[in-house]
C-alpha positions as CSV (number, residue, x, y, z in Angstrom):
1,M,132.1,151.6,136.5
2,K,132.0,148.7,134.0
3,H,133.6,149.2,130.7
4,P,131.3,149.5,127.6
5,I,130.7,146.4,125.5
6,R,133.5,146.4,123.0
7,I,132.2,145.5,119.6
8,L,133.7,144.3,116.3
9,L,131.7,144.9,113.2
10,A,132.4,142.7,110.2
11,D,130.8,143.4,106.8
12,D,132.3,144.0,103.4
13,H,130.3,147.2,102.8
14,P,131.9,150.2,104.5
15,P,128.8,152.5,104.3
16,L,126.8,149.8,106.2
17,R,129.5,149.5,108.8
18,A,129.6,153.2,109.3
19,G,125.8,153.3,109.8
20,L,125.9,150.5,112.2
21,A,128.8,152.0,114.1
22,A,126.9,155.3,114.5
23,I,123.8,153.4,115.9
24,L,125.9,151.3,118.3
25,N,128.2,154.1,119.5
26,G,125.1,156.2,120.3
27,Q,124.5,153.8,123.2
28,P,126.4,154.6,126.4
29,D,127.2,151.0,127.1
30,F,128.5,150.1,123.6
31,R,131.7,151.0,121.8
32,V,132.7,149.8,118.4
33,V,136.5,149.2,118.8
34,A,137.2,147.4,115.4
35,E,135.8,146.9,112.0
36,A,136.5,144.2,109.4
37,G,135.7,143.6,105.8
38,S,136.5,139.9,105.6
39,G,136.8,136.8,107.7
40,A,140.6,137.1,107.6
41,E,140.4,140.7,109.0
42,V,138.2,139.5,111.8
43,M,140.7,136.8,112.9
44,A,143.6,139.3,112.6
45,T,142.1,141.9,114.9
46,T,144.3,142.8,117.8
47,E,141.8,144.8,119.7
48,V,140.2,143.4,122.8
49,V,136.6,142.5,121.7
50,D,133.6,141.5,123.8
51,F,131.1,141.1,121.0
52,Y,131.1,140.3,117.3
53,I,128.6,141.3,114.7
54,L,129.2,139.3,111.5
55,D,127.8,139.1,108.0
56,L,127.6,135.6,106.5
57,R,129.1,136.4,103.1
58,M,132.5,138.1,103.2
59,P,135.7,137.7,101.1
60,D,138.5,135.5,102.4
61,G,136.3,133.1,104.2
62,D,132.6,133.1,104.8
63,G,130.8,134.0,108.1
64,I,130.2,130.4,109.1
65,A,133.9,129.6,108.8
66,T,134.7,132.7,110.8
67,I,132.2,131.8,113.5
68,R,133.8,128.4,113.9
69,Q,137.3,129.9,114.1
70,L,136.2,132.4,116.8
71,I,134.5,129.7,118.8
72,A,137.6,127.5,118.5
73,R,139.7,130.3,119.9
74,D,137.1,131.3,122.6
75,P,134.2,129.0,123.2
76,E,132.4,131.8,125.1
77,A,132.6,134.3,122.2
78,K,129.4,136.4,121.9
79,I,128.5,136.4,118.2
80,L,125.5,137.9,116.4
81,V,124.9,137.3,112.7
82,L,123.5,140.3,110.9
83,T,122.8,139.4,107.2
84,T,120.5,139.4,104.3
85,Y,120.5,135.6,104.0
86,D,117.4,134.1,105.6
87,N,117.4,130.5,104.3
88,E,117.0,127.9,106.9
89,E,120.3,126.1,106.3
90,D,122.4,129.2,106.8
91,I,120.5,130.0,110.0
92,F,121.0,126.4,111.3
93,Q,124.7,126.3,110.3
94,A,125.4,129.7,112.0
95,L,123.7,128.7,115.3
96,E,125.2,125.2,115.2
97,S,128.6,126.7,114.7
98,G,128.3,128.9,117.8
99,A,126.5,132.2,116.9
100,R,124.1,133.2,119.7
101,G,121.9,135.4,117.6
102,Y,120.7,135.9,114.1
103,L,119.1,139.0,112.6
104,L,118.3,140.2,109.1
105,K,119.6,143.5,107.9
106,D,116.0,144.9,107.7
107,T,115.8,144.7,111.5
108,T,115.0,147.8,113.5
109,K,117.8,149.6,115.4
110,E,115.9,148.9,118.6
111,E,115.9,145.1,118.0
112,L,119.7,145.3,117.1
113,I,120.5,147.1,120.3
114,A,118.3,144.8,122.4
115,A,119.9,141.7,120.8
116,V,123.5,142.9,121.6
117,R,122.5,143.4,125.3
118,Q,120.6,140.2,125.5
119,I,123.4,138.1,123.9
120,H,126.1,139.8,126.0
121,K,124.2,138.7,129.1
122,G,124.5,135.1,127.9
123,E,121.1,134.7,126.3
124,R,120.1,134.1,122.7
125,H,118.2,136.3,120.3
126,L,116.5,135.4,117.0
127,S,114.1,137.6,115.1
128,Q,110.6,136.2,114.8
129,A,111.1,135.5,111.0
130,V,114.4,133.7,111.7
131,A,112.9,131.7,114.5
132,S,110.0,130.6,112.3
133,R,112.5,129.4,109.5
134,L,114.6,127.6,112.1
135,A,111.5,125.8,113.4
136,D,110.7,124.7,109.8
137,R,114.2,123.4,109.4
138,L,114.1,121.4,112.6
139,I,110.8,119.6,112.0
140,R,111.7,118.5,108.5
141,P,113.5,115.2,108.0
142,R,117.2,115.9,107.3
143,L,118.9,114.7,104.2
144,T,121.8,112.3,104.8
145,P,125.3,113.2,103.6
146,R,124.9,110.7,100.8
147,E,121.6,112.2,99.7
148,L,123.2,115.6,99.7
149,D,126.0,114.3,97.4
150,V,123.3,113.0,95.0
151,L,121.5,116.3,95.2
152,R,124.7,118.2,94.3
153,L,125.3,116.0,91.3
154,V,121.6,116.4,90.2
155,S,122.1,120.2,90.3
156,R,125.0,119.7,87.8
157,G,122.8,117.8,85.4
158,R,124.3,114.4,86.0
159,S,122.4,111.3,84.9
160,N,121.8,108.3,87.2
161,K,124.6,106.4,85.4
162,E,127.0,109.3,85.8
163,M,126.2,109.7,89.5
164,A,126.6,106.0,90.1
165,A,130.1,106.1,88.5
166,A,131.1,109.3,90.4
167,M,130.0,107.9,93.8
168,F,131.1,104.2,93.2
169,I,127.6,102.9,93.8
170,S,125.0,101.1,91.7
171,E,122.3,102.9,89.7
172,E,119.7,101.2,91.8
173,T,121.3,102.7,94.9
174,V,121.2,106.1,93.2
175,K,117.5,105.6,92.5
176,T,116.9,104.7,96.2
177,H,118.7,107.9,97.3
178,M,116.7,109.9,94.8
179,K,113.4,108.5,96.0
180,S,114.3,109.2,99.6
181,L,115.4,112.8,99.0
182,F,112.3,113.5,96.8
183,Q,110.1,112.4,99.8
184,K,112.0,114.4,102.3
185,L,111.9,117.6,100.1
186,D,108.3,116.9,99.2
187,V,109.0,117.3,95.4
188,H,108.2,115.3,92.3
189,D,111.1,115.8,89.9
190,R,114.7,116.8,89.7
191,A,114.1,120.4,88.7
192,E,111.8,121.0,91.7
193,A,114.3,119.2,94.0
194,V,117.1,121.6,92.9
195,A,114.9,124.7,93.2
196,V,113.7,123.8,96.7
197,S,117.2,122.9,97.8
198,L,118.6,126.2,96.5
199,Q,115.8,128.1,98.3
200,R,116.6,126.4,101.6
201,G,120.3,126.8,101.2
202,L,121.0,123.0,101.1
203,I,123.1,123.4,98.0
204,R,124.7,126.3,96.1
205,L,125.4,126.6,92.4
């Protein structure tokens, strides 16, 4: 007889972990063997784990960093993100880093159970809402690293002159970057650019 899927649950809210553990342990082919409240605790786990369910925001290292560390240690690690964060950049970063599934915490227990089984078999699982946001992210033109640098400085209220000095470029080059990122974000001013970027998870204050 095959052993149950051995699961690690990582979330910094113990009551939520307890609820998830009860749901998962109610399945004959699942067993929660470890729990963690931070990225550091995930990496320090000594239990043999077949499957990881991770939140994206945890103390001692966020979920994206933890995903990257797990994949570096085991490129075949089965990781499902279960989080409240649904902005397209978080979704993209998590999947690009190696997660094989992404669900929001308002998902049904039936979808959670199905996702674990599907990912454990080597497939992927995205909720419909997450898949839609990811599609939006993929069809939009991406900001360049330099444009993102400009955007972060804009969010801090820096003037063109201050940005030019901070980035060691001319004010004309700053204006060129600004024009490009406005077009890509489909916005008309700095405040709108910052608001849209925060909503999409491109920057954080």
